[in-house]
GUSE-464770 format. One record per residue (C-alpha): residue number from 1; residue in three letters; chain; x negated, y negated, z negated. Coordinates in Angstrom, 2 decimals, padded with zeros to 5 digits, always signed. Example, Ala and Ser with C-alpha at 12.3 -4.5 7.8 and 13.67 -1.06 7.14 Angstrom:
<bamis>
BAMI   i  aa ch      c1      c2      c3
BAMI   1 ALA  A -012.30 +004.50 -007.80
BAMI   2 SER  A -013.67 +001.06 -007.14
</bamis>
This chain:
<bamis>
BAMI   i  aa ch      c1      c2      c3
BAMI   1 MET  A -069.14 -053.01 -125.83
BAMI   2 ARG  A -067.05 -049.53 -125.50
BAMI   3 SER  A -065.68 -049.79 -129.02
BAMI   4 LEU  A -064.56 -052.85 -128.13
BAMI   5 ARG  A -063.07 -052.04 -125.31
BAMI   6 ILE  A -061.16 -049.67 -126.98
BAMI   7 ALA  A -060.05 -051.84 -129.81
BAMI   8 VAL  A -058.45 -054.19 -127.08
BAMI   9 GLY  A -056.28 -051.76 -125.71
BAMI  10 PHE  A -055.03 -049.98 -128.50
BAMI  11 LEU  A -054.53 -053.40 -130.84
BAMI  12 THR  A -052.91 -055.78 -128.23
BAMI  13 VAL  A -051.03 -055.81 -124.77
BAMI  14 PHE  A -054.12 -055.95 -122.64
BAMI  15 LYS  A -054.61 -052.24 -121.30
BAMI  16 VAL  A -058.61 -052.36 -121.07
BAMI  17 ALA  A -059.64 -049.52 -118.46
BAMI  18 VAL  A -062.00 -046.88 -120.73
BAMI  19 GLU  A -063.46 -044.27 -119.06
BAMI  20 PRO  A -063.33 -041.76 -119.85
BAMI  21 ARG  A -060.10 -042.04 -121.84
BAMI  22 PRO  A -060.68 -042.10 -125.33
BAMI  23 ASP  A -059.21 -039.66 -127.72
BAMI  24 LEU  A -057.61 -040.72 -131.30
BAMI  25 VAL  A -060.66 -039.77 -132.98
BAMI  26 GLU  A -062.51 -042.04 -131.02
BAMI  27 VAL  A -060.61 -044.95 -131.31
BAMI  28 GLY  A -060.30 -044.33 -135.29
BAMI  29 ARG  A -064.69 -044.57 -134.91
BAMI  30 ALA  A -064.20 -047.99 -133.24
BAMI  31 ALA  A -061.79 -049.07 -135.87
BAMI  32 TRP  A -064.91 -050.85 -137.20
BAMI  33 VAL  A -064.11 -053.57 -134.20
BAMI  34 PHE  A -060.73 -054.19 -135.72
BAMI  35 PRO  A -061.38 -057.34 -137.51
BAMI  36 LEU  A -063.30 -058.90 -134.06
BAMI  37 VAL  A -060.58 -058.16 -132.13
BAMI  38 ALA  A -058.26 -059.83 -134.80
BAMI  39 ALA  A -060.13 -062.92 -134.81
BAMI  40 MET  A -060.03 -063.47 -131.23
BAMI  41 MET  A -056.09 -063.29 -132.07
BAMI  42 GLY  A -056.27 -065.43 -135.26
BAMI  43 ALA  A -057.97 -067.52 -132.81
BAMI  44 VAL  A -055.16 -067.37 -130.36
BAMI  45 LEU  A -052.47 -068.14 -133.21
BAMI  46 SER  A -054.18 -070.96 -134.79
BAMI  47 ILE  A -054.59 -073.05 -131.23
BAMI  48 SER  A -051.30 -071.97 -130.55
BAMI  49 HIS  A -049.72 -073.53 -133.56
BAMI  50 TYR  A -051.94 -076.72 -133.46
BAMI  51 VAL  A -050.54 -077.23 -129.83
BAMI  52 LEU  A -046.52 -076.09 -130.83
BAMI  53 VAL  A -046.77 -077.74 -134.28
BAMI  54 SER  A -047.46 -081.31 -132.56
BAMI  55 CYS  A -044.21 -080.96 -129.95
BAMI  56 PHE  A -041.73 -079.24 -132.50
BAMI  57 PRO  A -040.49 -079.29 -135.98
BAMI  58 ALA  A -042.69 -077.50 -138.12
BAMI  59 ALA  A -040.13 -074.57 -138.55
BAMI  60 LEU  A -039.49 -074.08 -135.10
BAMI  61 ALA  A -043.45 -073.86 -134.18
BAMI  62 ALA  A -043.90 -071.52 -137.15
BAMI  63 VAL  A -040.76 -069.38 -134.92
BAMI  64 LEU  A -043.07 -069.50 -131.67
BAMI  65 VAL  A -045.69 -068.62 -133.14
BAMI  66 VAL  A -045.07 -065.67 -135.01
BAMI  67 ALA  A -043.24 -064.60 -131.31
BAMI  68 ILE  A -046.32 -065.07 -129.55
BAMI  69 TRP  A -047.79 -062.48 -132.26
BAMI  70 VAL  A -045.75 -059.94 -131.59
BAMI  71 ILE  A -045.99 -060.29 -128.28
BAMI  72 LEU  A -049.97 -060.23 -128.76
BAMI  73 THR  A -049.62 -056.75 -130.55
BAMI  74 GLY  A -046.89 -055.54 -128.14
BAMI  75 GLY  A -044.33 -055.00 -131.36
BAMI  76 LEU  A -047.22 -051.63 -132.36
BAMI  77 HIS  A -047.34 -052.49 -135.72
BAMI  78 LEU  A -043.47 -053.79 -136.81
BAMI  79 ASP  A -042.22 -050.35 -135.22
BAMI  80 GLY  A -044.39 -048.62 -137.95
BAMI  81 TRP  A -042.83 -051.18 -140.28
BAMI  82 THR  A -039.12 -050.35 -139.13
BAMI  83 ASP  A -039.61 -046.66 -138.75
BAMI  84 CYS  A -041.05 -046.42 -142.22
BAMI  85 TRP  A -038.27 -048.51 -144.21
BAMI  86 ASP  A -035.72 -046.41 -141.91
BAMI  87 ALA  A -037.03 -043.12 -143.75
BAMI  88 LEU  A -038.63 -044.07 -146.75
BAMI  89 ALA  A -035.60 -046.28 -148.16
BAMI  90 ALA  A -032.96 -043.41 -146.91
BAMI  91 SER  A -031.80 -041.02 -149.83
BAMI  92 VAL  A -032.14 -037.82 -148.01
BAMI  93 SER  A -034.61 -034.89 -148.40
BAMI  94 THR  A -038.48 -035.12 -147.29
BAMI  95 GLU  A -037.49 -032.78 -143.65
BAMI  96 ARG  A -035.17 -035.71 -143.35
BAMI  97 ARG  A -037.52 -038.39 -143.30
BAMI  98 TYR  A -039.65 -036.86 -141.18
BAMI  99 GLU  A -036.88 -036.13 -138.32
BAMI 100 ILE  A -036.25 -040.12 -139.27
BAMI 101 LEU  A -039.67 -041.32 -138.18
BAMI 102 LYS  A -039.47 -039.37 -134.87
BAMI 103 ASP  A -036.06 -040.92 -134.47
BAMI 104 SER  A -036.55 -043.74 -131.90
BAMI 105 ARG  A -033.67 -045.87 -132.91
BAMI 106 LEU  A -033.31 -048.56 -135.54
BAMI 107 GLY  A -031.56 -047.90 -138.31
BAMI 108 THR  A -029.68 -050.43 -141.10
BAMI 109 PHE  A -033.23 -050.08 -143.70
BAMI 110 GLY  A -035.43 -050.45 -140.63
BAMI 111 ALA  A -033.37 -053.60 -139.33
BAMI 112 ALA  A -033.16 -055.24 -142.95
BAMI 113 ALA  A -036.70 -054.88 -143.34
BAMI 114 LEU  A -037.93 -056.23 -140.22
BAMI 115 ALA  A -035.71 -059.43 -140.34
BAMI 116 GLY  A -036.88 -059.71 -143.96
BAMI 117 LEU  A -040.74 -059.02 -142.87
BAMI 118 LEU  A -040.30 -061.97 -139.53
BAMI 119 ALA  A -038.49 -064.42 -142.14
BAMI 120 VAL  A -041.41 -064.06 -144.74
BAMI 121 LYS  A -043.61 -064.80 -142.18
BAMI 122 VAL  A -041.87 -067.72 -140.49
BAMI 123 THR  A -040.89 -069.49 -143.75
BAMI 124 ALA  A -044.69 -068.80 -145.19
BAMI 125 LEU  A -046.08 -070.26 -142.04
BAMI 126 ALA  A -043.83 -073.51 -142.21
BAMI 127 GLY  A -045.08 -074.36 -145.69
BAMI 128 SER  A -048.61 -073.53 -145.58
BAMI 129 ASP  A -050.92 -076.57 -145.86
BAMI 130 SER  A -053.60 -074.65 -143.91
BAMI 131 PRO  A -051.64 -072.78 -141.32
BAMI 132 GLY  A -054.92 -072.89 -138.79
BAMI 133 MET  A -056.71 -071.05 -141.58
BAMI 134 ILE  A -054.43 -068.58 -142.74
BAMI 135 LEU  A -053.11 -067.77 -139.17
BAMI 136 PHE  A -056.73 -067.34 -138.39
BAMI 137 VAL  A -057.74 -064.55 -141.10
BAMI 138 ALA  A -054.18 -063.31 -141.58
BAMI 139 PRO  A -054.84 -060.62 -138.72
BAMI 140 ILE  A -058.08 -059.93 -139.43
BAMI 141 ILE  A -057.52 -058.87 -143.05
BAMI 142 GLY  A -054.16 -057.17 -142.25
BAMI 143 ARG  A -056.10 -054.80 -139.50
BAMI 144 GLY  A -058.94 -054.75 -142.12
BAMI 145 VAL  A -056.81 -053.24 -144.83
BAMI 146 MET  A -055.36 -050.58 -142.93
BAMI 147 VAL  A -058.49 -049.15 -142.18
BAMI 148 MET  A -059.67 -049.71 -145.60
BAMI 149 ALA  A -057.02 -048.77 -147.86
BAMI 150 GLY  A -055.74 -046.04 -144.65
BAMI 151 SER  A -058.97 -044.44 -145.43
BAMI 152 ARG  A -058.07 -043.82 -148.57
BAMI 153 GLY  A -055.09 -041.71 -148.07
BAMI 154 ARG  A -054.85 -038.13 -149.96
BAMI 155 HIS  A -052.30 -036.57 -147.05
BAMI 156 HIS  A -052.97 -037.08 -143.63
BAMI 157 GLY  A -050.83 -035.33 -142.09
BAMI 158 GLU  A -051.31 -033.24 -139.08
BAMI 159 GLY  A -050.15 -035.58 -136.37
BAMI 160 MET  A -052.03 -038.23 -133.69
BAMI 161 ALA  A -052.69 -040.23 -137.12
BAMI 162 SER  A -054.98 -037.46 -138.47
BAMI 163 LEU  A -056.96 -037.96 -135.61
BAMI 164 PHE  A -057.44 -041.55 -136.10
BAMI 165 LEU  A -058.16 -041.03 -139.84
BAMI 166 SER  A -060.56 -038.36 -139.37
BAMI 167 GLY  A -062.61 -041.13 -137.27
BAMI 168 LEU  A -062.89 -043.50 -139.91
BAMI 169 ASP  A -066.40 -042.05 -141.60
BAMI 170 SER  A -068.15 -044.60 -144.49
BAMI 171 THR  A -070.01 -046.24 -141.79
BAMI 172 VAL  A -066.68 -047.68 -140.46
BAMI 173 VAL  A -065.39 -048.23 -143.20
BAMI 174 SER  A -068.28 -049.94 -144.44
BAMI 175 ARG  A -068.34 -051.91 -141.74
BAMI 176 THR  A -064.98 -053.14 -141.53
BAMI 177 THR  A -065.39 -054.04 -145.29
BAMI 178 VAL  A -068.31 -056.41 -144.78
BAMI 179 MET  A -066.41 -058.27 -141.98
BAMI 180 VAL  A -063.05 -058.67 -143.68
BAMI 181 ALA  A -064.87 -059.84 -146.65
BAMI 182 VAL  A -066.85 -062.52 -144.71
BAMI 183 ALA  A -063.75 -063.77 -142.66
BAMI 184 ALA  A -061.97 -063.95 -146.61
BAMI 185 ILE  A -064.83 -065.74 -148.06
BAMI 186 LEU  A -065.28 -068.11 -145.35
BAMI 187 ALA  A -061.27 -069.21 -145.37
BAMI 188 GLY  A -062.10 -070.23 -149.49
BAMI 189 TRP  A -060.41 -069.28 -152.58
BAMI 190 THR  A -057.41 -068.70 -150.77
BAMI 191 GLY  A -058.77 -066.25 -148.62
BAMI 192 VAL  A -060.69 -064.13 -151.45
BAMI 193 VAL  A -057.23 -064.16 -152.85
BAMI 194 ALA  A -055.34 -062.88 -149.78
BAMI 195 LEU  A -057.92 -060.29 -149.44
BAMI 196 GLY  A -057.56 -058.60 -153.21
BAMI 197 VAL  A -053.18 -059.35 -153.23
BAMI 198 ALA  A -053.07 -057.78 -149.50
BAMI 199 TYR  A -055.26 -054.67 -150.42
BAMI 200 GLY  A -053.46 -054.29 -153.59
BAMI 201 GLY  A -050.21 -054.21 -151.47
BAMI 202 ALA  A -051.41 -051.89 -148.50
BAMI 203 ALA  A -052.83 -049.28 -151.82
BAMI 204 TRP  A -049.25 -049.53 -152.65
BAMI 205 PHE  A -047.37 -048.85 -149.65
BAMI 206 ARG  A -049.62 -045.95 -148.91
BAMI 207 ARG  A -049.05 -044.15 -152.33
BAMI 208 PHE  A -045.58 -045.18 -151.73
BAMI 209 ALA  A -045.50 -043.74 -148.21
BAMI 210 GLU  A -047.11 -040.44 -149.84
BAMI 211 SER  A -045.03 -040.03 -152.87
BAMI 212 ARG  A -041.84 -039.51 -150.20
BAMI 213 LEU  A -043.49 -038.03 -147.28
BAMI 214 SER  A -046.53 -036.26 -148.76
BAMI 215 MET  A -048.47 -037.68 -145.45
BAMI 216 VAL  A -050.14 -040.60 -144.41
BAMI 217 ASN  A -049.25 -041.19 -140.57
BAMI 218 GLY  A -048.96 -043.99 -137.64
BAMI 219 ASP  A -046.16 -045.69 -138.69
BAMI 220 VAL  A -047.17 -045.73 -142.59
BAMI 221 LEU  A -050.44 -047.57 -140.85
BAMI 222 GLY  A -048.46 -049.72 -139.36
BAMI 223 GLY  A -046.34 -050.70 -142.16
BAMI 224 MET  A -050.01 -051.04 -144.18
BAMI 225 CYS  A -050.96 -053.92 -141.87
BAMI 226 GLU  A -047.43 -055.80 -141.54
BAMI 227 LEU  A -047.09 -055.98 -145.13
BAMI 228 SER  A -050.77 -057.20 -145.78
BAMI 229 GLU  A -050.20 -060.01 -142.76
BAMI 230 ALA  A -046.87 -061.01 -145.02
BAMI 231 LEU  A -048.83 -061.03 -147.73
BAMI 232 VAL  A -051.47 -063.48 -146.81
BAMI 233 LEU  A -049.22 -065.16 -145.39
BAMI 234 ILE  A -047.14 -065.75 -148.18
BAMI 235 VAL  A -050.57 -066.63 -150.41
BAMI 236 GLY  A -051.43 -069.16 -147.92
BAMI 237 SER  A -047.90 -071.05 -148.35
BAMI 238 LEU  A -048.83 -070.69 -152.27
BAMI 239 ARG  A -048.91 -074.43 -153.79
BAMI 240 TRP  A -052.44 -073.96 -156.44
</bamis>
């Protein structure tokens, strides 16, 4: 139960009191519960979509569901996604990239990346034939892949992310992999394909960040999660 409370407090806007207060190493050790918390989020999103699509056009319902998605997470990973693109897309030195990552202001590349990501999520969701299923599995795969692919980062840096990643031992990764795989299988071939595509996308993003920053930090992990979720929605919108 402590791991679940830690995961809820870390991944959502619901701040659950945990005493003694966990450090980031313990948050990493609790990461095997991330798929369970993500499943709760997915259930909320699926139910919200079911209600909204019965009242509004599919496009508007998709916009509102994505807005609820952002609210549930407090924009945690969206912030990492925008920070990453501000730093990674700029033609500057590695040292300058580090400075950009620490800058809370939103730059041109970050704004474009944010707009593109939200547009893809909304459009893919609005065009999906099984939005309820894909909404349920997307948060699970996104957070699971973040743990699975993030744990393989060769350069963890020296910041807060390094503490989190140090908690991702083989047991945590194995448990996470099993839970994510089960969720994907239950979603059928679409879920299985989505998991493969999401993992490949996250692994690419991690390697891209390492090539520009020589490390994996919290922003990179957040970017991996957001990219994975978007890829799951894209696969879910395919016409098979």
